[in-house]
C-alpha positions in Angstrom: 0.0 0.0 0.0 1.3 3.4 -0.8 1.9 5.9 1.8 1.1 9.4 0.8 0.9 13.0 1.8 4.1 13.3 4.0 6.6 16.1 3.3 9.6 16.2 5.3 10.6 19.7 6.3 14.3 20.0 7.3 15.9 23.3 8.0 19.6 23.1 7.5 21.6 25.7 9.4 25.0 25.2 7.7 28.1 26.3 9.4 26.4 27.8 12.5 26.4 24.4 14.3 29.1 21.6 14.6 26.6 19.1 13.1 24.3 19.2 10.3 21.8 16.9 8.5 23.0 14.6 5.6 20.5 12.8 3.4 20.5 10.1 0.8 17.5 8.7 -1.2 17.6 5.1 -2.7 15.3 2.3 -3.5 15.1 -0.5 -0.9 12.3 -3.1 -0.4 10.8 -2.1 -3.7 10.2 1.4 -2.4 11.8 4.8 -1.9 13.7 5.4 1.2 15.0 8.8 2.4 17.5 8.5 5.1 18.5 11.6 7.0 21.2 11.6 9.8 22.8 14.4 11.8 26.6 14.1 11.7 29.7 16.2 12.1 30.7 15.9 8.4 29.8 14.1 5.0 32.1 11.2 5.6 30.5 10.3 9.0 27.1 11.0 7.6 27.8 8.5 4.7 29.0 5.8 7.1 25.8 6.1 9.2 23.6 6.0 6.2 25.4 2.9 4.9 24.7 1.2 8.2 21.1 1.9 7.9 20.9 0.6 4.4 22.6 -2.7 5.3 20.2 -3.2 8.2 17.1 -2.6 5.9 18.5 -5.1 3.3 19.0 -7.6 6.1 15.4 -7.3 7.1 14.2 -7.5 3.6 16.1 -10.8 3.1 14.5 -12.1 6.2 10.8 -11.3 5.4 10.3 -10.7 1.7 7.9 -13.0 0.1 9.4 -12.2 -3.3 12.6 -13.7 -2.3 12.2 -17.6 -2.7 15.1 -18.0 -0.2 13.5 -16.0 2.6 12.0 -17.6 5.6 8.6 -16.1 4.9 8.6 -17.9 1.5 9.5 -21.1 3.2 6.5 -20.7 5.6 4.2 -20.0 2.6 5.5 -23.0 0.7 4.7 -25.3 3.5 1.2 -24.0 4.2 -1.0 -27.0 5.1 2.1 -29.3 5.0 4.4 -28.7 8.1 5.7 -26.1 10.5 8.8 -24.1 9.5 11.7 -23.2 11.8 12.4 -19.5 11.8 14.6 -16.9 13.5 13.4 -15.4 16.7 13.2 -12.0 15.1 10.6 -13.2 12.5 8.6 -15.2 15.0 8.3 -12.2 17.2 7.3 -10.0 14.2 4.6 -12.5 13.3 3.4 -12.8 16.9 3.0 -8.9 17.1 1.1 -9.0 13.8 -1.3 -11.5 15.3 -1.7 -9.2 18.3 -2.7 -6.3 16.2 -5.0 -8.5 14.2 -6.7 -9.4 17.6 -6.8 -5.7 18.7 -8.5 -4.7 15.4 -10.8 -7.6 15.2 -9.1 -8.8 12.0 -9.2 -5.4 10.2 -5.5 -5.9 10.0 -4.3 -9.5 9.1 -0.9 -10.6 8.0 -2.4 -13.5 6.1 -4.0 -10.9 3.8 -1.6 -12.2 1.2 -3.9 -15.2 0.7 -6.6 -12.9 -0.8 -7.5 -13.5 -4.4 -7.1 -10.3 -6.4 -10.5 -9.8 -7.9 -10.7 -6.0 -7.5 -9.1 -3.9 -10.2 -8.2 -0.2 -9.6 -6.9 0.7 -13.1 -10.2 2.0 -14.4 -11.3 -1.3 -16.1 -13.7 -2.3 -13.4 -17.3 -1.0 -13.8 -19.5 -3.5 -12.0 -19.4 -5.2 -8.6 -18.1 -8.8 -8.4 -20.6 -11.4 -7.3 -20.9 -11.9 -3.6 -19.8 -15.5 -3.9 -16.6 -14.6 -5.7 -15.9 -11.9 -3.0 -16.5 -14.4 -0.2 -14.3 -17.0 -1.9 -11.5 -14.5 -2.4 -10.9 -14.4 1.4 -11.5 -18.0 2.2 -7.9 -18.6 3.1 -7.4 -15.4 5.0 -7.5 -15.7 8.9 -4.8 -15.0 11.5 -6.3 -17.6 13.8 -5.0 -20.2 11.4 -1.4 -19.2 12.1 0.1 -21.5 14.6 3.3 -20.4 16.5 5.3 -22.7 18.6 7.7 -20.5 20.7 9.6 -23.3 22.1 10.5 -24.9 18.8 10.6 -21.4 17.0 8.2 -22.7 14.2 5.4 -21.1 12.2 2.7 -23.2 10.6 -0.1 -22.1 8.3 -3.0 -24.5 8.7 -4.6 -24.1 5.3 -3.0 -25.2 2.0 -2.6 -22.1 -0.2 -2.5 -19.8 2.8 0.2 -17.0 2.8 1.5 -14.4 5.1 3.1 -11.1 4.0 4.4 -8.0 5.6 3.4 -5.3 3.1 1.5 -3.4 5.7 4.2 -3.4 8.4 7.4 -4.5 6.7 8.8 -1.0 5.7 7.7 0.4 9.1 9.6 -2.4 10.9 12.7 -1.8 8.7 12.5 1.9 9.6 12.3 1.1 13.3 15.3 -1.3 13.2 17.4 1.2 11.2 16.6 3.9 13.8 17.5 1.5 16.6 20.7 0.6 15.1 21.8 4.2 14.4 21.0 5.3 17.9 23.1 2.5 19.3 26.0 3.8 17.1 25.6 7.3 18.7 23.7 9.1 16.0 22.0 11.9 17.9 19.2 12.7 15.5 17.7 11.7 12.2 14.8 10.5 10.1 14.1 7.2 8.3 11.3 7.9 5.7 10.2 4.6 4.2 7.9 5.8 1.4 5.9 7.7 3.9 6.5 5.5 7.0 8.5 8.1 8.9 10.5 7.5 12.0 12.4 10.3 13.8 14.6 10.8 16.8 16.4 13.8 18.3 16.1 17.2 17.0 17.6 19.4 14.2 21.0 20.8 14.8 19.5 24.2 15.8 17.4 22.5 18.5 14.1 22.7 16.6 11.9 19.8 16.2 11.6 17.9 13.0 8.2 18.9 11.3 5.9 17.0 9.0 3.5 18.7 6.7 0.4 16.7 5.8 -1.0 17.4 2.4 -4.7 17.9 1.9 -5.9 14.8 0.0 -8.6 17.0 -1.6 -6.0 19.1 -3.2 -2.5 17.7 -3.4 -1.0 21.1 -4.0 -2.0 22.4 -0.5 -0.8 21.5 3.0 -3.4 21.5 5.7 -1.4 20.8 8.7 2.1 21.2 10.1 3.0 18.9 13.0 6.2 18.6 15.1 7.6 15.1 15.8 10.5 14.7 18.1 11.0 10.9 18.8 8.4 8.7 17.2 6.8 7.6 14.0 4.1 9.0 11.7 2.4 7.1 8.8 -0.1 8.4 6.4 -2.2 6.1 4.2 -4.4 7.4 1.5 -6.7 6.1 -1.2 -7.4 9.2 -3.4 -5.2 7.8 -6.3 -6.1 4.1 -6.2 -9.8 3.6 -6.1 -12.8 2.5 -8.2 -16.3 4.2 -8.4 -19.2 1.8 -8.9 -22.9 3.1 -8.5 -21.5 6.4 -7.2 -19.7 4.8 -4.4 -15.8 5.1 -4.0 -14.1 1.9 -3.1 -10.6 2.1 -2.0 -7.7 -0.3 -2.8 -7.5 -1.1 0.9 -9.6 -4.2 1.3 -11.1 -5.6 4.5 -9.5 -9.0 4.8 -12.6 -10.3 6.8 -15.2 -9.6 4.1 -13.2 -9.1 0.9 -14.8 -5.8 0.1 -12.9 -2.5 -0.2 -13.1 0.1 2.5 -15.3 3.2 1.9 -15.9 6.7 3.4 -12.2 7.5 4.3 -9.5 8.9 2.0 -6.7 9.6 4.4 -5.5 8.3 7.8 -2.4 9.6 9.6 -1.2 7.7 12.7 1.4 8.9 15.2 2.9 6.2 17.4 6.2 5.3 19.1 7.1 2.8 16.4 6.5 2.8 12.6 5.5 -0.8 12.6 2.6 -0.1 14.8 1.6 3.2 13.0 1.7 1.4 9.7 -0.6 -1.4 10.8 -3.0 0.9 12.5 -3.3 3.4 9.6 -4.4 0.5 7.4 -6.7 -0.8 10.1 -8.5 2.5 10.6 -9.5 2.6 7.0 -11.2 -0.7 7.3 -12.8 -0.1 10.7 -14.1 3.3 9.9 -14.0 6.5 11.8 -16.0 5.6 14.9 -14.5 2.2 15.6 -11.1 3.2 14.4 -11.0 6.2 16.8 -12.2 4.1 19.7 -9.3 1.6 19.2 -6.8 4.4 18.7 -7.8 6.1 21.9 -7.3 2.8 23.9 -3.7 2.8 23.0 -0.9 4.8 24.9 1.1 7.4 23.0 -0.9 6.7 19.7 -2.9 9.5 18.0 -4.5 9.8 14.5 -6.1 12.2 12.0 -8.7 11.0 9.7 -10.1 12.7 6.5 -13.3 11.4 5.1 -14.4 11.5 1.5 -16.2 14.8 2.1 -13.0 16.5 3.4 -14.1 16.4 7.0 -11.2 16.2 9.5 -11.6 14.0 12.6 -8.7 13.7 15.2 -8.1 11.7 18.3 -8.7 13.6 21.6 -5.1 14.2 22.5 -3.7 15.7 19.3 -3.4 19.3 18.4 -3.5 20.2 14.7 -1.9 23.4 13.6 -3.9 24.0 10.4 -2.5 26.1 7.6 -4.8 28.4 5.7 
């Protein structure tokens, strides 16, 4: 899923301070990554960025379902056949994914990869698919059919043809791990922007907070809010570019893994959380759960906030967030 609307605003202060931000953009995990670190000179900055890149590549090799040699691919190949032994890191990631699935009543589900792709968002789809076809498309989706054995470090998918995937949390997790590594190496501040999954720590060299501008999804050329973020993650998910209109209803590319039908009514969700992995999963889930239920779940979680924009342009925010709107 694309992550949209985030514009990173970095104010470089040049020679006034001993350290300054250094940035590099590259393609990792099939997506654009922007890595910014605060360092004393370009050589040190490059060294830190290289560390982050290598960590992200390591994580991709572990979890990518496109890589036939990954442990995730091995799990999927053995669905309905036998448990697969995996590294503790992957086991824990899957366990957290199941936890979020329970929290959201299945609105988030890492076995979403089992869904048959019957919806088309390229303009070619003009009629609704048959109910039976939609129901069949999610027949192998269900986090309750993922069996973990913590003692043996194994993962077993009960149904033949079942699959897990990390498209909804993988880049966020990679951003979290890169941040964690850089902090352990003494990097005082920076940002990992994984195609809109943004994770920050520290402050700019002049002592100011990093700031995120959120674009108005009703008009991509306008920013409607400017929000500071010091040590945490922010993820914005949107559907205004990938959707289909059928019978005057807009159906987003974000599909409810429980029903097989696309989400409706929301065009943008921004989630602030301590970790990008969690923000990533929740941004997707709120689309599916809707405004009322989504807000209720968000407000039950400590240090988590969200901003929701519906398809009429109305803005709804969780109770503890302050939005500095821009006219």
